[in-house]
N, C-alpha and C positions, 0 to 999 in steps of 0.2 A: 504494500500500500504506500502511495507517495505521501510525502510530508503534507502537501497541500490538501489531499483528500482526508488525511488523518485529522488535520486541524478542523476541517469542515465537520467531520464526524464528532469530534470532541466538543466543539463549541456550537454545534448545530442547535442544541436545545435553546440557546439564547435567541435564535431566530424563530424557531417553531413553538417555543413555549417560554415567553419572556416573563411570565408570572412565576412567583415562587410555587414550588410543587408541594403545596400543603393543603390541608382541608379547607382553609379559608378561601381558597380559589378553586375549589372543586367544580363549581358551575362555570368556570372560565375556560375549561379545557375539555377536549375529547380524548379518549384513550384509544390508541392505535398501536397494536403489537407491543403492548407493555409500555409504550411511551405516552406522555401527556403532551398534547399539542394544543396551541391556542385556538379556541373556537373562533374568535374574531378574525384572526389571520386566515384561517382555513376558509371562512365564508368570504372574506374580502378577496383573497386570491382566486377563489372559485368564481366569484362575480366578474373579476377582471378577465379571466380566461373565457368564460361563457360569453360575456359581452363582446369580446374581441372576435370570437368565432361567429357569433350571430351578425355582427356588423360586417364582417368580411363576406359571409354568405349573402347577406342582404344587399351588399354593394354589387356583388357579382350578378345577382338576379334583379337588380335595380329596384328593390323594395323601397328605398329611401329617396327615389328620384325627385319626388315632388316637395320634399321638406326644405324649408328655408333655414338659414342660419339661426334666426330667432326661435323657430320651432325646436330646433336641436337644443338650443340653450334652455328652453322651457322644460324639455325632457330631462336635461341635466339637473336642473333645480328640483324637479319632481323626484328624481332618484336620490338626491342628497337630503331632502326633507325628512324622511324617516330617521336618518342618523341624528339629525338635530333634535327630533322629538324624543328619541331614546336617550340622548345625552342629558336632557333636562326634565322630561316628564315621565317616560315609560321605563319601567324596570324589568318587564317580562323578558326572559332570556331568549325565547323563540323569536319574539318580535325584534329583539336586538340582532339576532342572527340574520334575519331577513334584511334588516336595515344595513348591516355590514356587507351583505351580498350585493345590495343595490349600490352601496358606496363604491365597492370594487368595480361594479359595472360602469358607474359614472366616470371612474378614472380612465377606463379604456375609451369611453366615448369622448371625454375631454381631450385625451391625448390625440386621438385620431382627428378630432375637429381642429385642434391646435396645429397639427402637422399639415393638414390639407386645406385649411381655409386660406384664401388669398388676402383676407381682410385683417390688417394688423390691429385694428381696434378690437376685434373679437379675440385675437390672440392675447392682447393686453388684458381684456376683460376676464378671460379664463385664468390668467396668472394672478390677477388681483383678487379674484374670488376664491380659487381653489387652494393656493399655497398658504395664505394666512389662515384660512378656515381649517385646513388639515393640521397645521401647527397648533392652533388653538385647541382643537379637539384632542390631539395627542397630549397636550399639557394637562387638559382637564381630566383625561383618563389616568394619567400618571398621578395626579393629585388624589383621585379616588382610590387608587392602589395604595398610595401612602397612608391614607386614612385607615384602610383595612389593616395595614402593617403596624400602624401606630397603636391600634387597639389590641394587638396580639401580645400574649404574655412573653413571647420570645423577642420582643422588639429590641432589647438591649444587645442581642446577639447578631442582629442584622449586620452584614450580609452572610453571616455564618449560622443563621438559624436553620432549622430542619428543612424549610422550604427551599433554601438555596444551597444546601450542603452538597448535593450531587454536582452542581456547577463548580463549587469550590474544589471538590475532590478531583474532578477532571482537570481543572486548571493546574492544580498542584502537581499532578502526575505529568502533565504535558511539560510544564516548566522544568521539573526535575530532570526529565529525560532530555529536554532540549539543551540544558546546561551540560549534561554528561555527553552530549553529542550522539546519542543513540535513541532516536524516537521510535517507540514501539506502540502497538495498539493497546490502550489501556482496557478496552472492552474484552480483550483476550486474556487479561490477567485474572487470576483466581481472587476470591474475596480476601484471602490472607495477604496477597501481594498488594491489593488496593489499600490495605490499612497501613502498610509500611511507609 
């Protein structure tokens, strides 16, 4: 296994499950082959892929031929609206999943419109609306996660609490092996070797 692939494998959970892996976040993750992966990311990436596929097929068959730039923009806002509602008003997890799927779909639509529109004002409008909105929602989400962690009995141990321990263990193994110059796959090690 190459070093690059190994790094991806070790640190991958940061990308696919950036929440602590504890019971406080059990409704934030799906379980897949023994791994916990972020529900929001799964739904968002699924929406992006699905939307990109549908837009590509629809363009080939000219489904969108009659749509104006303004109509596409209205569709974008309609797809983003559920995310805003779930950020401020709705706590239902299934509705949040649908909202995140639509948010991902809106990213693909915005990207395609940004790339292919000849109108620079529309390009600017997309940038002004989407980037600050996305940054704000991410900060709001991080603040909510902090609130959960701050109420936890293990908060004084963060980031070495039980929810983050697996990440810390993997980093320790990786760094120790990198210093020694021989990087091996920590997933192939026995539990006794992991504790060393």
